[in-house]
C-alpha positions as CSV (number, residue, x, y, z in Angstrom):
1,M,-69.8,-19.0,-6.9
2,D,-66.6,-16.8,-5.9
3,H,-66.0,-13.2,-6.7
4,I,-63.4,-10.7,-7.0
5,F,-64.1,-7.1,-6.8
6,I,-62.5,-3.9,-8.1
7,K,-64.2,-0.9,-6.0
8,D,-64.3,2.8,-6.9
9,L,-61.8,2.8,-9.7
10,L,-61.3,6.5,-10.6
11,I,-60.2,7.1,-14.3
12,R,-60.5,10.1,-16.4
13,G,-61.9,9.5,-19.8
14,V,-64.3,11.3,-22.6
15,I,-67.9,10.3,-22.1
16,G,-71.0,12.0,-22.9
17,I,-73.1,13.5,-25.8
18,S,-72.7,17.3,-25.4
19,D,-69.7,19.2,-26.9
20,Q,-68.8,20.4,-23.4
21,E,-68.6,16.9,-22.1
22,R,-66.7,15.7,-24.9
23,S,-64.1,18.6,-24.8
24,Q,-62.0,17.1,-22.1
25,P,-61.8,14.1,-20.1
26,Q,-64.0,13.8,-16.8
27,D,-64.0,11.6,-13.9
28,I,-65.6,8.3,-14.2
29,V,-66.0,5.7,-11.4
30,I,-65.7,2.1,-12.1
31,N,-66.8,-0.8,-10.1
32,V,-66.7,-4.5,-11.0
33,V,-67.4,-7.9,-9.5
34,I,-65.8,-10.7,-11.5
35,F,-67.2,-14.2,-10.7
36,T,-64.9,-17.1,-10.9
37,D,-64.0,-20.4,-9.3
38,T,-61.1,-19.8,-6.6
39,T,-60.8,-23.1,-5.6
40,T,-57.4,-23.9,-7.2
41,A,-56.0,-20.7,-6.7
42,S,-56.8,-21.0,-2.9
43,K,-55.2,-24.6,-2.7
44,N,-52.2,-23.6,-4.8
45,D,-51.7,-20.4,-3.5
46,S,-50.3,-19.1,-6.9
47,I,-51.0,-15.8,-8.9
48,N,-51.0,-18.1,-12.0
49,D,-54.2,-19.9,-11.0
50,C,-55.8,-16.5,-9.9
51,V,-57.8,-14.0,-11.9
52,N,-55.3,-11.1,-11.5
53,Y,-57.2,-7.9,-10.3
54,R,-54.4,-5.8,-10.8
55,S,-54.0,-6.8,-14.6
56,M,-57.8,-6.5,-14.7
57,A,-57.7,-2.7,-13.6
58,K,-54.8,-1.9,-15.7
59,K,-56.9,-3.0,-18.9
60,I,-60.0,-1.3,-17.7
61,I,-58.0,2.0,-17.0
62,A,-56.6,1.7,-20.6
63,L,-59.8,1.1,-22.3
64,V,-61.5,4.0,-20.6
65,E,-58.7,6.5,-21.3
66,K,-58.3,5.4,-24.8
67,G,-62.1,5.1,-25.6
68,E,-64.4,8.0,-26.2
69,R,-68.0,6.9,-25.7
70,Y,-71.2,8.8,-25.6
71,T,-73.1,6.7,-23.1
72,V,-72.3,5.0,-19.9
73,E,-74.3,2.0,-21.3
74,A,-71.7,1.6,-24.2
75,L,-68.8,1.9,-21.9
76,A,-70.2,-0.7,-19.4
77,A,-70.7,-3.3,-22.2
78,D,-67.2,-2.6,-23.5
79,I,-65.7,-3.4,-19.9
80,A,-67.7,-6.4,-19.5
81,R,-66.7,-7.9,-22.8
82,L,-62.9,-7.0,-22.0
83,L,-63.2,-8.8,-18.7
84,L,-65.3,-11.7,-20.1
85,E,-62.1,-12.5,-22.6
86,E,-60.0,-13.4,-19.7
87,T,-59.5,-17.0,-18.5
88,G,-61.5,-18.3,-15.6
89,V,-64.0,-15.3,-15.8
90,Q,-67.5,-16.6,-15.8
91,K,-69.8,-13.6,-15.2
92,V,-69.3,-10.1,-14.4
93,R,-71.1,-7.0,-12.9
94,V,-69.9,-3.6,-14.0
95,R,-71.1,-0.4,-12.7
96,V,-70.1,2.9,-14.5
97,E,-70.9,6.2,-12.6
98,K,-70.4,9.8,-13.6
99,P,-70.0,11.9,-10.8
100,G,-72.0,14.9,-10.7
101,A,-73.9,14.3,-13.9
102,V,-77.2,15.0,-12.2
103,R,-77.7,18.0,-10.1
104,F,-78.0,17.5,-6.4
105,S,-76.7,13.8,-6.8
106,R,-73.4,12.3,-6.1
107,S,-73.3,10.4,-9.3
108,A,-75.5,8.7,-12.0
109,G,-74.9,5.7,-13.8
110,I,-75.6,2.1,-14.8
111,E,-74.9,-1.4,-13.6
112,I,-75.0,-4.4,-15.9
113,E,-74.5,-8.1,-15.5
114,R,-73.2,-10.2,-18.3
115,P,-72.6,-14.0,-18.2
């Protein structure tokens, strides 16, 4: 199966359980893999036959900026549901990372797959 990816989408949003985490937006890094069949799009060379990664990114950004989740698990599930609503999307892999969440690490987070 073919896949489209968006790598290292950096968004500011409210996520976390402590008062300090929830007091202001923080960096959240999103990576997604969208599984789809690109056969028609490659033959027709038309954006109308593609899963448009630009519109997907805009939807993810809006969701993260508006939402205020306590856990990366809930945010990853929200993003997966959003992507799976799109025509042509058969499966998704979503990774949500919080840079600096764990001392001495670059980031911590979760990766999920949903059919």
